[in-house]
C-alpha positions in Angstrom: -70.0 145.5 -309.9 -67.9 146.6 -306.8 -64.2 147.2 -307.5 -63.2 144.6 -304.9 -65.4 141.9 -306.5 -63.9 142.6 -310.0 -60.4 142.5 -308.5 -61.2 139.0 -307.1 -62.2 137.8 -310.6 -59.0 139.2 -312.1 -56.8 137.6 -309.4 -58.6 134.3 -309.9 -58.1 134.5 -313.7 -54.3 135.1 -313.1 -53.8 131.8 -311.2 -52.3 129.5 -313.8 -52.7 126.2 -312.0 -56.2 124.9 -312.6 -56.5 123.0 -309.3 -55.4 126.0 -307.3 -57.9 128.2 -309.2 -60.7 125.8 -308.5 -59.7 125.6 -304.8 -59.7 129.4 -304.6 -63.2 129.7 -306.1 -64.5 127.0 -303.7 -63.0 129.0 -300.8 -64.7 132.2 -302.1 -68.2 130.5 -302.2 -67.9 128.8 -298.9 -69.9 131.5 -297.1 -73.5 131.1 -298.3 -74.2 134.8 -298.8 -71.1 135.1 -301.0 -72.0 132.2 -303.3 -75.4 133.7 -304.1 -74.0 137.1 -304.6 -71.3 135.7 -306.8 -73.8 133.9 -309.0 -75.8 137.1 -309.5 -72.6 139.1 -310.2 -71.3 136.7 -312.8 -74.4 136.2 -314.9 -74.8 140.0 -315.1 -71.3 140.5 -316.6 -70.3 137.1 -318.0 -70.3 138.5 -321.6 -68.7 141.8 -320.9 -65.7 141.0 -318.7 -63.3 138.2 -319.7 -62.1 137.5 -316.1 -65.7 137.0 -315.0 -66.4 134.6 -317.9 -63.4 132.5 -316.9 -64.7 132.4 -313.3 -68.2 131.5 -314.4 -66.8 128.6 -316.5 -65.0 127.3 -313.5 -68.3 127.6 -311.5 -70.0 125.5 -314.2 -67.3 122.9 -313.9 -67.8 122.4 -310.2 -71.6 122.9 -310.3 -72.4 119.2 -310.8 -70.6 118.3 -307.6 -72.1 121.2 -305.6 -75.7 120.4 -306.6 -75.2 116.8 -305.5 -74.7 117.9 -301.9 -78.2 118.2 -300.3 -77.0 120.4 -297.4 -75.2 122.8 -299.8 -78.4 123.0 -302.0 -80.7 123.6 -299.0 -78.5 126.3 -297.5 -78.0 128.0 -300.9 -81.7 127.9 -301.7 -82.6 129.6 -298.4 -80.1 132.4 -299.0 -81.1 132.8 -302.6 -84.7 133.4 -301.4 -83.5 136.1 -299.0 -81.4 137.8 -301.7 -84.1 137.5 -304.3 -82.0 135.4 -306.7 -85.1 133.7 -308.1 -83.4 132.0 -311.1 -80.9 130.3 -308.7 -83.8 129.1 -306.6 -85.5 127.6 -309.6 -82.3 125.9 -310.8 -81.8 124.4 -307.4 -85.4 123.2 -307.2 -85.1 121.3 -310.5 -82.2 118.8 -310.3 -83.8 116.2 -312.5 -83.8 116.2 -316.3 -87.0 117.2 -318.2 -86.9 113.8 -319.9 -85.7 110.4 -318.6 -84.5 107.5 -320.6 -87.0 104.6 -320.5 -86.3 101.1 -319.3 -86.7 99.8 -322.8 -84.1 102.2 -324.1 -81.7 101.2 -321.3 -82.2 97.5 -322.2 -81.6 98.3 -325.9 -78.3 99.9 -325.0 -77.2 97.1 -322.7 -78.0 94.5 -325.5 -75.5 96.2 -327.7 -72.6 95.5 -325.4 -70.3 92.6 -326.3 -67.5 93.2 -323.8 -67.4 93.3 -320.0 -67.3 96.6 -318.1 -63.6 96.0 -317.4 -62.8 95.4 -321.0 -64.7 98.5 -322.1 -62.9 100.6 -319.5 -59.5 99.4 -320.8 -60.5 100.3 -324.3 -61.8 103.7 -323.3 -58.5 104.4 -321.6 -56.1 103.1 -324.3 -57.9 103.1 -327.6 -57.6 105.6 -330.5 -59.4 106.2 -333.7 -62.2 103.8 -334.8 -61.8 101.6 -331.7 -62.5 104.7 -329.5 -65.4 105.7 -331.7 -67.1 102.4 -331.1 -67.5 103.2 -327.4 -69.4 106.5 -327.9 -72.8 104.8 -327.2 -71.6 103.1 -324.0 -74.1 103.8 -321.2 -71.7 103.3 -318.3 -70.5 106.5 -316.6 -67.2 104.9 -315.7 -66.5 104.2 -319.4 -67.6 107.6 -320.6 -65.5 109.3 -317.9 -62.4 107.6 -319.3 -63.4 108.5 -322.9 -63.6 112.2 -321.9 -60.1 112.0 -320.4 -58.7 110.2 -323.5 -56.3 112.5 -325.5 -57.7 110.9 -328.7 -61.2 112.0 -327.9 -62.3 114.6 -330.5 -64.8 117.5 -330.2 -67.0 115.9 -332.8 -67.2 112.6 -330.7 -67.9 114.5 -327.5 -70.7 116.4 -329.2 -72.2 113.0 -330.3 -72.5 112.1 -326.7 -73.7 115.5 -325.6 -76.4 115.8 -328.2 -77.6 112.2 -328.2 -81.3 111.6 -327.5 -82.4 109.7 -325.6 -79.5 110.0 -323.2 -78.4 109.5 -319.6 -78.4 112.5 -317.2 -75.3 111.0 -315.5 -73.3 111.1 -318.8 -74.3 114.6 -319.7 -73.4 115.7 -316.1 -69.9 114.2 -316.6 -69.3 116.3 -319.7 -70.3 119.5 -317.9 -68.0 118.7 -315.0 -65.0 118.1 -317.3 -62.5 120.9 -317.5 -61.5 120.3 -321.1 -65.0 120.0 -322.6 -67.3 122.4 -320.6 -65.2 125.4 -321.8 -66.1 124.8 -325.5 -69.2 126.8 -326.8 -70.4 123.9 -329.0 -70.5 121.6 -326.0 -72.2 124.2 -323.8 -74.9 124.5 -326.5 -75.4 120.8 -326.9 -75.8 120.2 -323.2 -78.1 123.2 -322.7 -80.4 122.1 -325.6 -80.6 118.4 -324.5 -83.8 117.7 -322.6 -82.1 114.8 -320.9 -79.7 117.2 -319.2 -80.6 117.9 -315.6 -82.7 121.1 -315.7 -80.8 123.0 -313.1 -77.5 122.4 -314.7 -78.8 123.4 -318.1 -79.9 126.7 -316.6 -76.4 127.3 -315.3 -75.1 127.0 -318.8 -77.5 129.5 -320.4 -75.6 132.8 -319.4 -72.7 131.6 -321.6 -74.9 131.4 -324.8 -75.6 134.0 -327.4 -78.8 136.0 -327.7 -79.8 134.2 -330.9 -79.2 130.8 -329.2 -81.3 131.9 -326.2 -84.1 132.9 -328.6 -84.0 129.4 -330.2 -84.1 127.8 -326.7 -87.2 129.9 -325.8 -89.0 128.4 -328.8 -87.8 124.8 -328.3 -90.8 122.9 -327.0 -88.7 119.8 -326.1 -87.0 121.7 -323.3 -88.1 122.2 -319.7 -90.3 125.4 -319.1 -87.8 126.5 -316.5 -84.9 126.5 -319.1 -87.0 128.4 -321.7 -88.2 131.0 -319.1 -84.6 131.6 -317.9 -83.5 132.1 -321.6 -86.2 134.7 -322.0 -85.2 136.5 -318.8 -81.5 136.6 -319.7 -82.3 138.0 -323.2 -84.9 140.5 -321.9 -82.3 141.9 -319.5 -79.7 142.2 -322.2 -77.4 139.8 -320.4 -76.2 138.3 -323.7 -73.7 138.9 -326.4 
């Protein structure tokens, strides 16, 4: 990695304000050639340089928003092709989850609900303990978003949402885009190994995982072939801890 690139990661890591740090990264990846270059740099050194890992975690946090922008995706895909960043191309081409929740499963979840959406949102914002736990199966993104922000939300409860099958891609995407939860290894693992997670986003999480975990992902027939192939490529290149 060039010294000026490493210096950028170190400067970014030193910014204490999370919003300023996020804004600085967004500025850095505004030029399309730089965002593709940055992705390749980060996955190559994410396990060996702490400042790079912090930058990559921030990238994962904003990725759900970025891949929802069609123009951003199209521009990035074209540049990734030119630079030979094939894994990034594959991730951008597969925004959907490998598995989708069925209409019958959605109906089952809706039939469990006793309260209105407004009542559930109020509970998600204010509840603690068992009252909060009762909301973990709620299918509404607006409710789950409030749950994730609730100070009483535990890692164990977040993992119950992240590992649930069947599941809603929108809920899993919310967890990945949440600053508090995406930084935790158990959450990264649960999201990456859930076939209801959008395939491209699951691929973005793989460079954060260990070699043993990637080996398990390669053998997991429930996951998208693109996820399994990327796990194999990362491990074969030695880009793991």
